[in-house]
The first five atom37 places (N, CA, C, CB, O) and aatype in JSON, in Angstrom:
{
  "aatype": [20, 20, 20, 20, 20, 20, 20, 20, 20, 20, 20, 20, 20, 20, 20, 20, 20, 20, 20, 20, 20, 20, 20, 20, 20, 20, 20, 20, 20, 20, 20, 20, 20, 20, 20, 20, 20, 20, 20, 20, 20, 20, 20, 20, 20, 20, 20, 20, 20, 20, 20, 20, 20, 20, 20, 20, 20, 20, 20, 20, 20, 20, 20, 20, 20, 20, 20],
  "atom_mask": [
    [1, 1, 1, 1, 1],
    [1, 1, 1, 1, 1],
    [1, 1, 1, 1, 1],
    [1, 1, 1, 1, 1],
    [1, 1, 1, 1, 1],
    [1, 1, 1, 1, 1],
    [1, 1, 1, 1, 1],
    [1, 1, 1, 1, 1],
    [1, 1, 1, 1, 1],
    [1, 1, 1, 1, 1],
    [1, 1, 1, 1, 1],
    [1, 1, 1, 1, 1],
    [1, 1, 1, 1, 1],
    [1, 1, 1, 1, 1],
    [1, 1, 1, 1, 1],
    [1, 1, 1, 1, 1],
    [1, 1, 1, 1, 1],
    [1, 1, 1, 1, 1],
    [1, 1, 1, 1, 1],
    [1, 1, 1, 1, 1],
    [1, 1, 1, 1, 1],
    [1, 1, 1, 1, 1],
    [1, 1, 1, 1, 1],
    [1, 1, 1, 1, 1],
    [1, 1, 1, 1, 1],
    [1, 1, 1, 1, 1],
    [1, 1, 1, 1, 1],
    [1, 1, 1, 1, 1],
    [1, 1, 1, 1, 1],
    [1, 1, 1, 1, 1],
    [1, 1, 1, 1, 1],
    [1, 1, 1, 1, 1],
    [1, 1, 1, 1, 1],
    [1, 1, 1, 1, 1],
    [1, 1, 1, 1, 1],
    [1, 1, 1, 1, 1],
    [1, 1, 1, 1, 1],
    [1, 1, 1, 1, 1],
    [1, 1, 1, 1, 1],
    [1, 1, 1, 1, 1],
    [1, 1, 1, 1, 1],
    [1, 1, 1, 1, 1],
    [1, 1, 1, 1, 1],
    [1, 1, 1, 1, 1],
    [1, 1, 1, 1, 1],
    [1, 1, 1, 1, 1],
    [1, 1, 1, 1, 1],
    [1, 1, 1, 1, 1],
    [1, 1, 1, 1, 1],
    [1, 1, 1, 1, 1],
    [1, 1, 1, 1, 1],
    [1, 1, 1, 1, 1],
    [1, 1, 1, 1, 1],
    [1, 1, 1, 1, 1],
    [1, 1, 1, 1, 1],
    [1, 1, 1, 1, 1],
    [1, 1, 1, 1, 1],
    [1, 1, 1, 1, 1],
    [1, 1, 1, 1, 1],
    [1, 1, 1, 1, 1],
    [1, 1, 1, 1, 1],
    [1, 1, 1, 1, 1],
    [1, 1, 1, 1, 1],
    [1, 1, 1, 1, 1],
    [1, 1, 1, 1, 1],
    [1, 1, 1, 1, 1],
    [1, 1, 1, 1, 1]
  ],
  "atom_positions": [
    [[0.75, -1.99, 21.29], [0.69, -0.89, 20.36], [-0.77, -0.51, 20.14], [1.38, -1.26, 19.02], [-1.61, -1.39, 19.94]],
    [[-1.1, 0.78, 20.17], [-2.5, 1.18, 20.03], [-3.01, 0.99, 18.61], [-2.67, 2.63, 20.45], [-2.24, 0.89, 17.65]],
    [[-4.32, 0.95, 18.51], [-4.93, 0.85, 17.2], [-4.74, 2.16, 16.44], [-6.43, 0.5, 17.32], [-4.66, 3.23, 17.04]],
    [[-4.66, 2.05, 15.13], [-4.49, 3.24, 14.28], [-5.82, 3.63, 13.68], [-3.44, 2.98, 13.17], [-6.65, 2.77, 13.38]],
    [[-6.03, 4.91, 13.5], [-7.28, 5.39, 12.92], [-7.14, 5.52, 11.4], [-7.69, 6.73, 13.54], [-6.12, 5.98, 10.88]],
    [[-8.19, 5.1, 10.72], [-8.28, 5.25, 9.28], [-8.86, 6.61, 8.96], [-9.13, 4.13, 8.64], [-9.81, 7.05, 9.62]],
    [[-8.32, 7.28, 7.96], [-8.92, 8.53, 7.5], [-10.11, 8.18, 6.63], [-7.89, 9.41, 6.72], [-9.95, 7.62, 5.55]],
    [[-11.3, 8.51, 7.11], [-12.52, 8.08, 6.45], [-12.67, 8.67, 5.06], [-13.72, 8.44, 7.29], [-13.21, 8.02, 4.17]],
    [[-12.2, 9.9, 4.85], [-12.28, 10.5, 3.52], [-11.46, 9.69, 2.52], [-11.8, 11.97, 3.55], [-11.88, 9.5, 1.38]],
    [[-10.3, 9.22, 2.95], [-9.46, 8.42, 2.06], [-10.06, 7.03, 1.85], [-8.05, 8.31, 2.63], [-9.93, 6.47, 0.77]],
    [[-10.7, 6.49, 2.87], [-11.29, 5.16, 2.75], [-12.4, 5.13, 1.71], [-11.83, 4.69, 4.1], [-12.64, 4.1, 1.08]],
    [[-13.07, 6.26, 1.53], [-14.14, 6.34, 0.53], [-13.6, 6.52, -0.88], [-15.09, 7.48, 0.87], [-14.32, 6.28, -1.84]],
    [[-12.35, 6.93, -1.01], [-11.81, 7.27, -2.32], [-10.85, 6.24, -2.91], [-11.11, 8.57, -2.23], [-10.65, 6.22, -4.12]],
    [[-10.27, 5.4, -2.07], [-9.25, 4.47, -2.55], [-9.61, 3.05, -2.16], [-7.87, 4.83, -1.98], [-10.31, 2.81, -1.17]],
    [[-9.13, 2.09, -2.97], [-9.24, 0.69, -2.61], [-8.06, -0.07, -3.19], [-10.59, 0.08, -3.11], [-7.42, 0.39, -4.13]],
    [[-7.78, -1.21, -2.63], [-6.62, -1.99, -3.06], [-7.0, -2.87, -4.24], [-6.07, -2.84, -1.9], [-8.16, -3.22, -4.43]],
    [[-6.0, -3.23, -5.03], [-6.21, -4.19, -6.09], [-6.35, -5.58, -5.46], [-5.04, -4.16, -7.13], [-6.25, -5.72, -4.25]],
    [[-6.59, -6.57, -6.28], [-6.79, -7.92, -5.77], [-5.6, -8.46, -5.01], [-7.11, -8.84, -6.89], [-5.76, -9.13, -3.99]],
    [[-4.4, -8.16, -5.5], [-3.2, -8.64, -4.82], [-2.88, -7.8, -3.59], [-2.01, -8.64, -5.77], [-2.16, -8.25, -2.7]],
    [[-3.43, -6.58, -3.54], [-3.16, -5.69, -2.42], [-1.88, -4.89, -2.55], [-3.11, -6.47, -1.18], [-1.52, -4.13, -1.65]],
    [[-1.19, -5.06, -3.68], [0.09, -4.37, -3.84], [-0.07, -2.95, -4.37], [0.98, -5.15, -4.76], [0.76, -2.09, -4.1]],
    [[-1.13, -2.7, -5.12], [-1.36, -1.38, -5.7], [-2.67, -0.81, -5.15], [-1.4, -1.45, -7.26], [-3.47, -1.53, -4.55]],
    [[-2.87, 0.49, -5.37], [-4.07, 1.17, -4.88], [-4.79, 1.79, -6.07], [-3.71, 2.25, -3.81], [-4.17, 2.41, -6.93]],
    [[-6.1, 1.62, -6.11], [-6.92, 2.15, -7.19], [-7.6, 3.44, -6.76], [-7.97, 1.13, -7.63], [-7.88, 3.65, -5.58]],
    [[-7.86, 4.31, -7.74], [-8.56, 5.56, -7.51], [-9.48, 5.82, -8.69], [-7.57, 6.74, -7.3], [-9.32, 5.22, -9.75]],
    [[-10.45, 6.71, -8.49], [-11.29, 7.17, -9.59], [-10.61, 8.33, -10.29], [-12.7, 7.6, -9.09], [-9.76, 9.0, -9.7]],
    [[-10.96, 8.55, -11.54], [-10.4, 9.68, -12.26], [-11.2, 10.94, -11.98], [-10.35, 9.4, -13.76], [-12.39, 10.88, -11.68]],
    [[-10.53, 12.06, -12.08], [-11.15, 13.35, -11.8], [-11.93, 13.85, -13.02], [-10.08, 14.38, -11.4], [-11.87, 13.25, -14.09]],
    [[-12.65, 14.95, -12.84], [-13.34, 15.69, -13.9], [-14.57, 14.97, -14.45], [-12.39, 15.95, -15.02], [-14.88, 15.13, -15.63]],
    [[-15.29, 14.19, -13.63], [-16.5, 13.57, -14.12], [-17.7, 13.86, -13.23], [-16.3, 12.07, -14.24], [-18.68, 13.12, -13.25]],
    [[-17.65, 14.92, -12.44], [-18.76, 15.22, -11.55], [-19.69, 16.3, -12.06], [-18.24, 15.61, -10.21], [-20.91, 16.18, -11.95]],
    [[-19.14, 17.36, -12.61], [-20.0, 18.43, -13.11], [-19.29, 19.11, -14.27], [-20.34, 19.47, -11.97], [-18.15, 18.77, -14.59]],
    [[-19.96, 20.07, -14.9], [-19.45, 20.72, -16.12], [-19.19, 19.68, -17.21], [-18.16, 21.51, -15.81], [-18.12, 19.66, -17.82]],
    [[-20.17, 18.82, -17.43], [-19.99, 17.71, -18.37], [-20.49, 18.02, -19.77], [-20.69, 16.48, -17.86], [-20.28, 17.22, -20.68]],
    [[-21.16, 19.17, -19.97], [-21.77, 19.44, -21.27], [-20.75, 19.54, -22.39], [-22.56, 20.71, -21.2], [-21.01, 19.05, -23.49]],
    [[-19.64, 20.15, -22.15], [-18.67, 20.36, -23.23], [-17.73, 19.18, -23.42], [-17.88, 21.59, -22.96], [-16.92, 19.19, -24.35]],
    [[-17.82, 18.17, -22.58], [-16.96, 17.0, -22.73], [-17.64, 16.0, -23.65], [-16.64, 16.36, -21.34], [-18.86, 15.85, -23.61]],
    [[-16.87, 15.33, -24.46], [-17.44, 14.37, -25.41], [-17.9, 13.11, -24.67], [-16.42, 14.02, -26.51], [-17.45, 12.81, -23.56]],
    [[-18.8, 12.39, -25.33], [-19.3, 11.14, -24.75], [-18.16, 10.14, -24.58], [-20.41, 10.53, -25.62], [-18.1, 9.42, -23.59]],
    [[-17.28, 10.12, -25.56], [-16.16, 9.18, -25.47], [-15.28, 9.5, -24.27], [-15.33, 9.21, -26.76], [-14.82, 8.61, -23.56]],
    [[-15.04, 10.78, -24.07], [-14.21, 11.19, -22.94], [-14.85, 10.77, -21.62], [-13.99, 12.72, -22.95], [-14.17, 10.23, -20.74]],
    [[-16.15, 11.0, -21.49], [-16.83, 10.66, -20.24], [-16.92, 9.15, -20.06], [-18.23, 11.27, -20.22], [-16.73, 8.64, -18.95]],
    [[-17.22, 8.44, -21.13], [-17.47, 7.0, -21.02], [-16.17, 6.2, -20.96], [-18.31, 6.53, -22.18], [-16.01, 5.36, -20.08]],
    [[-15.25, 6.45, -21.87], [-14.06, 5.62, -21.98], [-12.94, 6.05, -21.08], [-13.58, 5.6, -23.38], [-12.35, 5.24, -20.36]],
    [[-12.63, 7.34, -21.12], [-11.42, 7.79, -20.44], [-11.64, 8.05, -18.97], [-10.89, 9.03, -21.09], [-10.8, 7.69, -18.14]],
    [[-12.76, 8.67, -18.62], [-12.94, 9.12, -17.24], [-13.63, 8.09, -16.35], [-13.74, 10.39, -17.22], [-13.56, 8.19, -15.13]],
    [[-14.29, 7.1, -16.94], [-15.02, 6.13, -16.12], [-14.12, 5.05, -15.55], [-16.12, 5.5, -16.94], [-14.46, 4.41, -14.56]],
    [[-12.98, 4.84, -16.18], [-12.1, 3.76, -15.74], [-11.39, 4.12, -14.44], [-11.07, 3.44, -16.83], [-11.15, 5.28, -14.13]],
    [[-11.07, 3.08, -13.7], [-10.25, 3.28, -12.5], [-8.8, 3.44, -12.92], [-10.41, 2.09, -11.51], [-8.39, 2.96, -13.98]],
    [[-8.04, 4.11, -12.09], [-6.62, 4.31, -12.37], [-5.83, 3.92, -11.14], [-6.33, 5.79, -12.79], [-6.35, 3.89, -10.02]],
    [[-4.57, 3.63, -11.35], [-3.69, 3.31, -10.23], [-3.15, 4.6, -9.63], [-2.53, 2.39, -10.68], [-2.86, 5.56, -10.34]],
    [[-3.01, 4.61, -8.32], [-2.37, 5.73, -7.65], [-0.89, 5.7, -8.02], [-2.58, 5.66, -6.08], [-0.27, 4.64, -8.02]],
    [[-0.34, 6.85, -8.33], [1.05, 6.93, -8.73], [1.95, 6.45, -7.58], [1.42, 8.36, -9.15], [1.66, 6.67, -6.41]],
    [[3.03, 5.81, -7.95], [3.91, 5.23, -6.91], [4.5, 6.3, -6.0], [5.05, 4.44, -7.57], [4.87, 6.01, -4.86]],
    [[4.6, 7.56, -6.49], [5.12, 8.64, -5.65], [4.12, 9.05, -4.58], [5.49, 9.84, -6.5], [4.51, 9.59, -3.54]],
    [[2.83, 8.79, -4.81], [1.79, 9.17, -3.84], [1.34, 8.0, -2.98], [0.6, 9.75, -4.57], [0.6, 8.18, -2.02]],
    [[1.77, 6.82, -3.33], [1.27, 5.62, -2.67], [1.61, 5.59, -1.17], [1.83, 4.38, -3.35], [0.81, 5.1, -0.37]],
    [[2.76, 6.09, -0.81], [3.17, 6.07, 0.6], [2.21, 6.9, 1.45], [4.61, 6.6, 0.74], [1.81, 6.47, 2.53]],
    [[1.84, 8.09, 0.97], [0.92, 8.95, 1.71], [-0.45, 8.31, 1.86], [0.79, 10.29, 1.02], [-1.07, 8.4, 2.92]],
    [[-0.92, 7.64, 0.78], [-2.22, 6.99, 0.84], [-2.2, 5.83, 1.84], [-2.64, 6.5, -0.55], [-3.15, 5.63, 2.59]],
    [[-1.12, 5.08, 1.84], [-1.03, 3.95, 2.78], [-0.97, 4.42, 4.23], [0.2, 3.11, 2.47], [-1.45, 3.72, 5.12]],
    [[-0.39, 5.59, 4.49], [-0.39, 6.13, 5.84], [-1.8, 6.51, 6.27], [0.53, 7.35, 5.92], [-2.14, 6.38, 7.45]],
    [[-2.62, 6.98, 5.33], [-3.99, 7.33, 5.66], [-4.87, 6.11, 5.87], [-4.58, 8.21, 4.58], [-5.88, 6.17, 6.57]],
    [[-4.48, 4.98, 5.25], [-5.26, 3.75, 5.33], [-4.4, 2.62, 5.88], [-5.83, 3.36, 3.93], [-3.92, 1.78, 5.12]],
    [[-4.19, 2.58, 7.18], [-3.25, 1.61, 7.74], [-3.72, 0.16, 7.61], [-3.02, 1.92, 9.19], [-2.89, -0.75, 7.67]],
    [[-5.0, -0.09, 7.44], [-5.5, -1.47, 7.37], [-5.94, -1.83, 5.97], [-6.65, -1.67, 8.33], [-6.75, -2.74, 5.81]],
    [[-5.44, -1.14, 4.94], [-5.81, -1.43, 3.56], [-5.21, -2.74, 3.13], [-5.37, -0.31, 2.63], [-5.41, -3.17, 2.0]]
  ]
}
């Protein structure tokens, strides 16, 4: 069976949890237009990692065959 290619854009955006059963992602809306957002929003809510939703997990795993 041939080797599978990893989608490099996805490899930069996702990583597995310690057990490898779930996939982590960064939260959106923290790159620009930050002036009107509160410090709490930027620090507490947007800085944390989040789990990829189970409905999207299959697509992410297809992009990252060796995750």
